[in-house]
DOBAGU-816585 format. One record per residue (C-alpha): x negated, y negated, z negated. Coordinates in pm, 1 decimal, always signed. Each point is the difference from the previous one (the first is absolute). Example, Ala and Ser with C-alpha at 12.3 -4.5 7.8 and 13.67 -1.06 7.14 Angstrom:
<nodes>
+----------+----------+----------+
!       px !       py !       pz !
+----------+----------+----------+
!  -1230.0 !   +450.0 !   -780.0 !
!   -137.0 !   -344.0 !    +66.0 !
+----------+----------+----------+
</nodes>
This chain:
<nodes>
+----------+----------+----------+
!       px !       py !       pz !
+----------+----------+----------+
!  -9849.7 ! -10707.0 ! -11279.1 !
!   -204.0 !   -141.5 !   +309.8 !
!    -32.1 !   -326.8 !   +124.6 !
!    -72.4 !   -103.9 !   +340.6 !
!   -281.8 !   -202.9 !   +209.5 !
!    +46.1 !   -213.8 !   +211.5 !
!   -230.3 !    -35.0 !   +335.0 !
!    -46.1 !   -354.4 !    -21.1 !
!   -231.7 !   +113.8 !   -317.8 !
!   -264.7 !    +80.3 !   +308.6 !
!    -26.9 !   -359.2 !   +127.4 !
!    +26.1 !   -142.3 !   -331.1 !
!   -358.4 !   -120.3 !    -92.4 !
!    +36.6 !    -74.7 !   -393.8 !
!     +9.2 !   +413.6 !     +9.1 !
!   -207.1 !    +37.0 !   +259.5 !
!   -316.0 !   -146.2 !   -245.0 !
!    +86.0 !   +220.5 !   -273.2 !
!   -229.6 !   +237.4 !    -63.0 !
!   +111.0 !   +412.1 !    -43.5 !
!    +24.3 !    +14.2 !   -399.0 !
!   +238.2 !   -340.9 !    +30.8 !
!   +172.7 !   +131.1 !   +302.0 !
!    +44.3 !   +349.0 !   -226.0 !
!   +103.8 !   -210.1 !   -326.5 !
!   +277.0 !   -169.1 !   +210.3 !
!   +185.4 !   +254.9 !   +104.1 !
!    -12.9 !   +164.8 !   -278.3 !
!   +163.8 !   -297.0 !   -183.8 !
!   +254.3 !    -18.9 !   +279.5 !
!    +64.2 !   +341.8 !   -105.5 !
!     +8.8 !    -80.5 !   -352.5 !
!   +219.4 !   -293.1 !    +98.4 !
!   +279.8 !   +171.6 !   +187.5 !
!    +31.8 !   +261.7 !   -305.4 !
!   +262.6 !   -250.8 !   -166.6 !
!   +320.1 !     -3.9 !     -8.9 !
!     +4.2 !   -383.1 !   +118.0 !
!   -141.6 !   -107.7 !   +339.1 !
!   -226.5 !   -269.0 !   -121.5 !
!   -276.4 !   +132.3 !     -9.8 !
!    -84.1 !    -45.2 !   -370.0 !
!   -301.1 !   +197.4 !   -110.7 !
!    -61.4 !   +144.6 !   -332.5 !
!   -326.8 !   -166.3 !   -262.0 !
!   -339.4 !    +96.0 !   +123.5 !
!    -41.4 !   +286.6 !   -293.0 !
!   +292.9 !   +209.0 !   +204.4 !
!   -104.0 !    -33.2 !   +264.4 !
!   -377.0 !    +99.0 !    -10.4 !
!   +155.2 !   +312.7 !   -201.9 !
!   +228.1 !    +60.0 !   +312.4 !
!   -295.0 !    -20.5 !   +227.4 !
!   -269.3 !   +164.5 !   -228.7 !
!   -290.0 !   -301.5 !    -33.6 !
!    -62.7 !   -273.9 !   -302.2 !
!   +195.6 !   -296.7 !     -1.1 !
!   -330.1 !   -204.0 !    +24.4 !
!    +31.5 !   +151.7 !   +407.9 !
!   +353.6 !   -138.8 !     +1.6 !
!    -25.9 !   -321.7 !   -105.5 !
!   -299.8 !    -59.8 !   +235.8 !
!   +191.7 !   +138.5 !   +313.7 !
!   +326.9 !   -152.4 !    -42.9 !
!   -219.9 !   -351.7 !     +1.7 !
!   -110.8 !   +101.6 !   +327.4 !
!   +325.0 !    +48.4 !   +132.4 !
!   +176.1 !   -353.7 !    -86.1 !
!   +127.7 !     +7.9 !   +351.2 !
!   +229.6 !   +224.8 !    -64.7 !
!    +50.3 !    +49.2 !   -368.2 !
!   +168.9 !   -298.8 !   -213.5 !
!   -212.1 !    -46.6 !   -333.6 !
!   +272.2 !    -67.4 !   -243.3 !
!   +170.0 !   +115.2 !   -299.3 !
!   +172.5 !   +215.8 !   +164.2 !
!   -298.1 !   +102.4 !   +291.3 !
!   +229.2 !    +64.6 !   +323.2 !
!    -98.3 !   +147.4 !   +343.1 !
!    +26.1 !   -296.9 !   +239.6 !
!   +257.2 !    +11.2 !   +258.8 !
!    +48.1 !   +396.1 !   -124.4 !
!   +398.3 !     +5.7 !   +199.7 !
!   -194.9 !    -71.4 !   +327.7 !
!   -300.3 !   +181.1 !    -30.1 !
!    -23.8 !   +287.2 !   -198.2 !
!   +423.4 !     +9.6 !    -64.5 !
!   +112.9 !   +309.5 !   -211.4 !
!   +232.2 !   +239.0 !   +230.2 !
!   +206.5 !   +124.0 !   -223.0 !
!   +306.0 !   -121.7 !    +39.6 !
!    -63.0 !    +48.7 !   +416.4 !
!    -95.5 !   +331.2 !    -37.1 !
!   +309.8 !   +112.8 !   -273.0 !
!   +239.1 !   -175.7 !   +306.7 !
!   -167.9 !   +205.4 !   +287.8 !
!    +53.5 !   +371.3 !   -268.0 !
!   +320.5 !   -119.7 !    -71.4 !
!   +119.4 !    -48.1 !   +380.5 !
!   -213.3 !   +362.5 !    +84.0 !
!   +184.4 !   +161.6 !   -289.4 !
!   +346.6 !   -138.5 !   +114.7 !
!    -88.2 !   +106.4 !   +358.9 !
!   -128.2 !   +342.0 !    -98.6 !
!   +349.0 !    +32.6 !   -180.9 !
!   +246.0 !   -121.4 !   +251.6 !
!   -213.5 !   +282.1 !   +250.2 !
!    +97.9 !   +290.8 !   -257.2 !
!   +345.0 !   -114.0 !    -52.3 !
!    +46.2 !    +52.2 !   +395.2 !
!   -184.8 !   +323.9 !    -66.4 !
!   +322.3 !    +88.1 !    -87.7 !
!   +206.5 !    +24.7 !   +270.5 !
!   -298.1 !   +239.7 !   +123.2 !
!    +77.5 !   +250.8 !   -302.8 !
!   +378.8 !    -88.2 !    +23.8 !
!    +18.0 !   +191.8 !   +346.6 !
!   -246.5 !   +260.6 !    -91.3 !
!   +134.7 !   +115.4 !   -324.6 !
!   +271.0 !   +278.6 !    +88.4 !
!   +292.4 !    -99.6 !   -226.1 !
!   +113.8 !   -364.4 !    +83.8 !
!   +217.8 !   -112.1 !   -285.9 !
!    +15.6 !   -278.3 !   -252.3 !
!   -199.6 !   -211.5 !   +220.7 !
!    +32.8 !   -318.1 !   -256.1 !
!   -114.4 !   +230.8 !   -279.4 !
!   -290.8 !   +113.4 !   +175.3 !
!   -139.9 !   -372.1 !   +116.3 !
!    +46.0 !    -97.2 !   -393.8 !
!   -226.2 !   +337.3 !    -63.5 !
!   -229.2 !    -93.9 !   +269.7 !
!    -49.2 !   -320.9 !   -119.5 !
!    -30.5 !   +123.5 !   -405.7 !
!   -277.4 !   +272.3 !   +145.6 !
!   -146.0 !   -247.3 !   +278.4 !
!   -358.1 !    -14.8 !   -179.2 !
!    -29.7 !   +354.0 !    -83.1 !
!   +109.2 !   +154.6 !   +319.0 !
!   -254.6 !   +136.6 !   +271.6 !
!    -55.4 !   -182.5 !   +342.8 !
!   +298.1 !    +54.6 !   +232.2 !
!   -164.4 !   +267.4 !   +234.1 !
!    -52.1 !   +203.7 !   -312.3 !
!   +289.8 !    -35.3 !   -142.1 !
!   +197.8 !   +135.2 !   +339.0 !
!   -239.3 !   +324.0 !    +31.2 !
!   +101.3 !    +73.0 !   -371.6 !
!   +348.8 !     -5.0 !    +42.9 !
!    -32.9 !   +184.4 !   +308.0 !
!   -237.8 !   +241.4 !   -159.5 !
!   +299.5 !    +37.1 !   -256.5 !
!   +257.6 !    +94.2 !   +223.3 !
!   -139.7 !   +338.3 !    +82.7 !
!    +66.5 !    +42.6 !   -353.4 !
!   +270.4 !   +339.0 !    -55.9 !
!   +137.7 !   -282.1 !   -265.0 !
!    +56.5 !   -254.1 !   +293.0 !
!    +82.5 !   +231.2 !   +246.0 !
!   +285.4 !   +123.4 !   -234.0 !
!   +141.6 !   -336.4 !    -58.4 !
!   -125.3 !    -65.7 !   -283.8 !
!   -114.0 !   -314.4 !   +104.6 !
!    -42.6 !   -349.6 !   -298.5 !
!   +111.7 !   -294.1 !    +91.7 !
!   -226.8 !   -246.2 !   +145.1 !
!    +19.6 !   -228.3 !   -320.2 !
!    -55.3 !   +286.9 !   -207.0 !
!   -229.7 !   +111.6 !   +229.0 !
!   -210.1 !   -347.5 !    -70.2 !
!   +115.4 !    -58.1 !   -350.6 !
!   -181.5 !   +368.7 !   -116.4 !
!   -285.3 !    -22.3 !   +234.7 !
!    +24.5 !   +264.4 !   +161.6 !
!   -207.7 !    -20.9 !   +284.8 !
!   -273.3 !   +130.6 !   -265.9 !
!   +191.0 !   +358.8 !    -12.2 !
!   -212.5 !   +264.8 !    +75.3 !
!   +118.1 !   +276.7 !   +242.3 !
!   +199.2 !   +293.9 !   -188.5 !
!   -165.7 !   +298.4 !    -24.3 !
!   +170.6 !   +163.4 !   +329.9 !
!   -130.5 !   -287.2 !   +189.8 !
!   -365.3 !    +16.0 !   -113.0 !
!     +6.3 !   +421.1 !    +43.2 !
!   +146.0 !    -80.1 !   +388.2 !
!   -260.3 !   -263.4 !    +77.7 !
!   -247.3 !   +218.7 !   -111.6 !
!   +114.9 !   +292.3 !   +154.6 !
!    -57.1 !   -188.9 !   +314.9 !
!   -341.0 !   -115.5 !    -39.7 !
!    -45.1 !   +308.4 !    -69.6 !
!   +141.2 !   +124.1 !   +346.9 !
!   -168.7 !   -243.5 !   +157.0 !
!   -360.2 !    +71.6 !   -138.7 !
!    +60.3 !   +341.6 !   +117.0 !
!    +70.2 !   -131.8 !   +397.0 !
!   -320.4 !   -210.3 !    -28.0 !
!   -235.1 !   +294.5 !    -65.8 !
!   +245.9 !   +244.6 !   +228.9 !
!    -94.1 !   -285.1 !   +286.5 !
!   -385.6 !    -12.0 !   -136.6 !
!    -14.3 !   +374.1 !    +23.9 !
+----------+----------+----------+
</nodes>
């Protein structure tokens, strides 16, 4: 939970007249009030506030008495005009997060077209789309996913035509497959040849 302080506080005479300890206490009280589920700014008891701020109850009572401009002292003890001065931002933050999540999801769903173009066996497109949505949160970024499919097209079983349907590939998480032994051996041999060539150039 967090709060928003408005710039108009800089021009608020009552706020400007507060000493440092009172400002500190007031901000602490705003934060505590913002923790409640309601938006009316209700504060807990003096004893609870003292415990939260690791101080004695007498200091809290004295400090709050000096903040009468900001706090309504009654049975409920509420922050004055909490909705305007120290409004909890929970709802706004949640809306922003939902909006960003929806945008991210739309982007990842649109990435399916790039995957479809890169995948060598284009069958069962609708089934592949359903599989894509199902595993969306687990998928690597689209550039990495395309690179993986391009690497796997070089595997012997794929070259021989044993290519899984795209929906099967997605549902089984086949982007995490390890290269077959012969592919690893070929890669190691290529690295060795490159190293030997480099050594010859150095000589």
